[in-house]
C-alpha positions in Angstrom: 41.0 216.9 149.3 41.1 217.6 145.5 43.9 216.1 143.1 47.1 218.2 143.2 47.8 217.7 139.7 44.2 217.0 137.9 44.9 214.7 134.9 43.7 215.7 131.3 40.9 213.5 130.9 41.0 214.2 126.9 44.0 212.6 126.6 43.1 209.2 127.8 42.3 206.3 125.9 39.3 204.9 128.0 37.5 201.8 127.2 33.5 201.4 127.8 32.4 198.7 129.8 29.1 197.3 129.6 27.7 194.4 131.6 24.0 193.2 131.0 22.1 192.8 134.6 20.6 189.9 136.1 17.2 190.2 134.8 15.0 188.4 132.1 16.7 188.0 128.8 15.0 190.7 126.8 15.8 193.7 129.5 19.8 192.4 129.9 20.1 192.7 126.2 18.4 196.3 126.0 20.0 197.3 129.3 23.5 196.8 127.4 22.6 199.5 124.4 21.4 201.7 127.2 24.3 201.5 129.1 26.6 202.1 125.9 24.0 205.2 124.5 24.3 207.0 128.3 28.1 206.4 128.3 28.8 207.7 124.7 26.8 210.8 125.5 28.8 211.4 128.5 31.9 210.9 126.7 30.5 213.6 124.3 29.9 216.1 126.8 33.4 216.0 128.7 35.4 215.2 125.5 36.7 211.9 126.2 38.0 209.5 123.9 36.7 205.9 123.6 39.1 203.7 122.1 37.2 200.4 122.6 33.7 198.9 123.7 33.8 195.8 125.7 30.0 194.1 126.0 30.1 191.3 129.0 27.2 189.1 129.1 28.3 187.3 132.4 27.8 187.7 136.3 29.9 189.7 138.3 29.1 187.9 141.7 31.8 185.4 141.9 35.7 186.5 140.7 37.5 185.4 137.5 34.4 184.2 135.6 34.8 187.1 133.2 37.1 186.6 130.6 36.4 190.0 128.8 36.9 191.9 132.2 39.8 189.9 133.0 41.4 190.9 129.6 40.4 194.6 130.2 42.3 194.8 133.2 45.1 193.3 131.5 45.1 195.5 128.9 45.2 198.7 131.2 48.0 196.8 133.2 49.9 197.0 129.6 49.2 200.5 128.8 46.9 199.5 126.2 44.1 202.0 127.6 44.4 204.2 130.4 40.7 204.4 132.2 37.4 203.1 132.1 34.0 204.8 131.2 30.9 202.4 132.9 27.5 203.2 133.5 27.7 202.4 137.2 30.1 200.7 139.7 27.8 197.5 140.0 28.2 197.3 136.2 32.2 196.3 137.1 31.8 194.4 139.6 29.8 192.7 142.7 32.6 191.4 144.5 35.4 192.5 146.7 38.1 190.6 145.3 37.9 192.6 141.7 36.7 195.8 143.5 39.8 195.8 145.4 42.0 195.3 142.2 40.4 198.0 140.7 41.5 200.4 143.6 44.8 199.1 143.8 45.2 199.6 140.1 44.3 203.3 141.0 46.8 203.5 143.8 49.7 202.4 141.5 48.3 204.7 138.5 47.8 202.1 136.0 44.1 202.7 136.3 44.4 206.6 135.6 40.8 207.5 135.9 37.3 205.9 135.9 34.1 207.5 134.8 30.6 206.9 135.3 27.1 208.1 133.9 25.4 207.8 137.1 28.0 208.6 139.7 30.5 211.1 140.2 33.9 209.6 141.0 37.5 211.6 141.7 40.6 209.9 142.0 41.5 210.8 145.3 41.4 209.4 149.0 37.6 210.2 149.3 36.8 209.1 146.0 38.4 205.3 146.4 36.6 205.4 149.8 33.4 206.2 148.0 34.1 203.5 145.2 34.8 201.0 147.6 31.7 201.6 149.5 29.9 201.1 146.3 31.4 198.1 145.4 30.4 196.8 149.2 26.7 197.9 148.3 26.7 195.9 144.9 28.0 193.0 146.5 25.5 193.5 149.6 22.6 193.7 146.7 23.8 190.8 144.9 24.0 188.5 148.1 20.8 189.8 149.2 18.9 189.2 145.9 20.1 185.6 145.7 19.1 184.8 149.1 15.6 186.1 148.2 15.6 183.9 144.8 16.6 180.8 146.5 14.1 181.3 149.8 11.4 181.7 146.9 12.8 178.4 145.5 12.6 176.5 148.5 9.2 177.9 149.2 8.0 176.9 145.7 9.6 173.3 146.1 7.7 172.9 149.4 4.2 173.3 147.4 5.3 170.8 145.0 6.3 173.6 142.3 9.5 173.0 140.2 11.0 174.5 137.4 12.5 172.9 134.0 11.3 170.5 131.5 8.0 168.4 132.6 8.6 164.8 133.2 7.0 162.1 130.9 3.5 161.7 131.0 2.9 165.2 132.8 2.6 168.7 132.1 2.9 171.6 134.7 -0.1 173.8 135.2 0.8 177.5 134.1 -1.4 179.0 136.7 -0.4 176.6 140.0 3.1 175.5 138.5 1.8 172.0 139.6 2.3 168.7 137.8 -0.7 167.3 136.2 -1.4 164.1 134.1 -1.4 164.7 130.1 -2.6 162.6 127.2 0.4 160.2 127.4 -0.2 159.4 131.1 -1.7 155.8 130.5 0.8 154.9 127.9 3.4 155.5 129.7 1.8 153.8 133.1 1.4 150.5 130.7 5.6 150.9 129.8 6.0 150.7 133.2 3.9 147.7 134.0 5.8 146.2 130.9 9.1 146.8 132.2 8.0 145.1 135.4 7.0 142.0 133.5 10.5 141.8 132.0 10.5 143.4 128.7 13.4 144.9 127.5 14.4 149.1 127.4 14.5 148.5 123.4 10.7 147.1 123.3 9.3 149.4 125.8 10.9 152.5 124.0 9.5 151.2 120.6 5.9 151.1 122.4 6.0 154.6 123.4 7.0 155.7 120.1 4.6 153.8 118.5 1.6 155.2 120.8 2.6 158.7 120.0 4.4 159.4 123.1 6.7 162.7 123.1 7.0 165.9 124.9 7.3 169.5 123.4 9.7 172.2 124.9 8.6 175.7 125.1 9.7 178.2 122.6 12.3 180.8 123.4 13.3 184.3 121.8 16.2 182.5 119.8 15.3 178.6 119.8 11.8 177.5 118.4 9.8 174.7 120.7 11.0 171.0 119.9 9.5 167.9 120.0 11.6 165.4 121.8 10.5 161.4 121.1 11.5 158.9 123.9 15.0 157.4 123.6 16.1 154.2 125.4 18.5 156.8 127.4 15.5 158.7 128.5 13.4 155.9 129.0 15.9 154.2 131.3 16.5 157.3 133.3 12.9 157.6 133.8 12.5 154.1 135.2 15.3 155.5 138.0 13.0 158.7 138.9 11.4 158.4 142.0 9.0 161.2 140.8 6.5 158.5 139.1 5.4 157.4 142.6 5.4 160.6 144.4 8.9 161.2 145.5 10.4 164.4 144.0 14.1 165.1 144.3 16.0 168.5 143.2 19.2 169.0 143.6 19.5 168.4 147.7 15.8 168.8 148.3 13.5 165.8 148.6 9.8 166.1 148.9 7.0 163.7 148.8 4.0 165.0 146.4 1.5 162.9 148.2 2.0 164.7 151.1 1.7 168.4 150.0 -1.3 170.0 151.5 -4.0 171.2 148.9 -2.1 169.2 146.2 -3.7 166.0 145.3 -0.8 164.2 143.0 -1.4 161.6 140.9 1.5 159.2 141.1 2.0 157.0 137.8 3.0 153.7 139.7 3.1 152.9 143.4 6.2 152.3 145.3 6.1 148.1 144.8 6.3 148.6 141.1 9.0 150.8 141.3 11.3 148.9 143.9 10.7 145.9 141.8 12.1 147.6 138.5 14.9 149.1 140.5 15.8 145.1 141.6 15.4 144.0 138.4 17.6 146.5 136.5 20.6 145.8 139.4 20.3 141.9 138.6 20.8 142.6 134.8 23.9 145.1 135.5 25.1 142.5 137.8 24.9 139.5 135.1 26.3 141.6 132.3 29.2 142.5 134.2 29.6 139.4 135.5 29.8 137.9 132.0 32.3 140.8 130.8 34.6 139.7 133.4 34.4 135.9 132.8 37.8 135.0 131.3 37.9 132.6 127.8 39.9 129.6 128.3 39.6 127.6 125.2 41.2 124.2 125.4 41.2 124.3 129.2 42.4 121.2 130.8 43.8 119.9 127.0 47.1 122.2 127.4 49.6 120.6 129.7 52.9 122.2 130.5 55.6 120.1 128.9 58.0 120.3 132.0 55.9 120.1 135.2 52.7 118.2 133.4 50.4 120.7 134.9 47.2 122.3 133.9 46.2 124.2 136.8 48.9 127.3 136.0 48.5 127.5 132.6 48.2 131.4 131.9 46.3 132.5 128.8 47.1 135.8 127.2 46.3 137.8 124.2 49.3 138.9 122.2 49.5 140.8 118.7 51.7 139.2 116.1 54.0 140.7 113.6 51.1 140.9 111.2 48.8 142.9 113.1 46.6 140.1 114.7 46.0 139.0 118.0 46.4 135.4 118.9 46.2 133.3 122.2 49.1 132.0 123.9 49.8 130.0 126.9 52.5 129.9 129.5 53.1 127.7 132.7 53.1 130.3 136.0 53.7 127.1 138.5 56.3 128.4 141.1 57.9 124.6 141.4 57.8 123.9 137.6 62.0 123.1 137.4 62.2 124.2 133.2 65.7 124.4 132.6 67.2 128.0 132.3 69.8 129.4 129.9 71.5 132.5 129.9 69.3 135.7 129.1 66.2 133.4 128.8 62.7 134.1 130.4 61.5 131.2 132.2 58.0 131.7 131.6 59.1 132.5 127.9 60.8 129.3 127.6 57.9 127.3 129.2 55.4 128.9 126.7 57.3 127.6 123.9 58.1 124.1 125.5 54.5 123.1 126.5 53.5 123.1 122.9 55.0 119.7 122.0 53.5 117.9 124.9 49.8 119.5 124.0 49.7 118.5 120.6 50.7 115.1 121.5 47.8 115.0 123.8 45.5 116.2 121.2 46.8 113.7 118.6 46.1 110.8 121.2 
């Protein structure tokens, strides 16, 4: 059923919306330029006025993640623009929440038209139904693609293949995708033994730097390769990584590389060395934490309360004086202390002054 009062498309203010696909980076950028070129040609053929062009570079799989798209809809709602020009419905959205929002704006009349280069849309009941179906197909394609990618990742992980920056001491074979020892393997193996023998992180890190250990990242389109040297932080993380004795953990997945069929993984250390270092690290952390929590009591057992003659309830506090310096002060917290009370006088404050005379007398004796 055709629209009884067709809108004059040439009088509408269109906003051209282009979004990159979820392919590799080079094709994504080229895809945006191609979308814009095709949409401008369509606008020329139909005599449409393009008031603005919006380029989005974020995924449309989840709602509310695209700032520019959200702003575009707000601008249409505020009557800054009247219509949308887009290459295909799946460029607008791949989720039902935003798809329903677009159809609702068509129903309300705030969005007067949508033009697609690869799809014919009519602003009537049948056109909105077909548009909703295309949004559903776009969501199904996105969900199916995500399932296939996750399934491929799980399958590769089960074979010992991973992505990301390789571990210190290993390289990832470009053909098999498996970890293999590199030229720094033996130096790092020695570093593990040094740590197991009780050497500090600073000493071990300096040993690795002196041994020429480094990691080089792969160059990308916009960023050149980088050389990463060992740091205390990175080496500390290395000593906590179970990968080095064969257990690879990635997100919620765990695999023993030593048991992968057809993969002869060479561990850098054994289980006992790893467990020994974890035990030593926990001991050091515990000792440090206890030291930090231990209170310092200067003149302990020398400072007496002048009223109750007791030392066990003397509380030490750190107070800031008028000159901005911090000073230690004592007060008696003995609940049985019978210090005299005066109107508007705090008992603890009174005791903190009264003990001084007795304490000085004891020290002088």
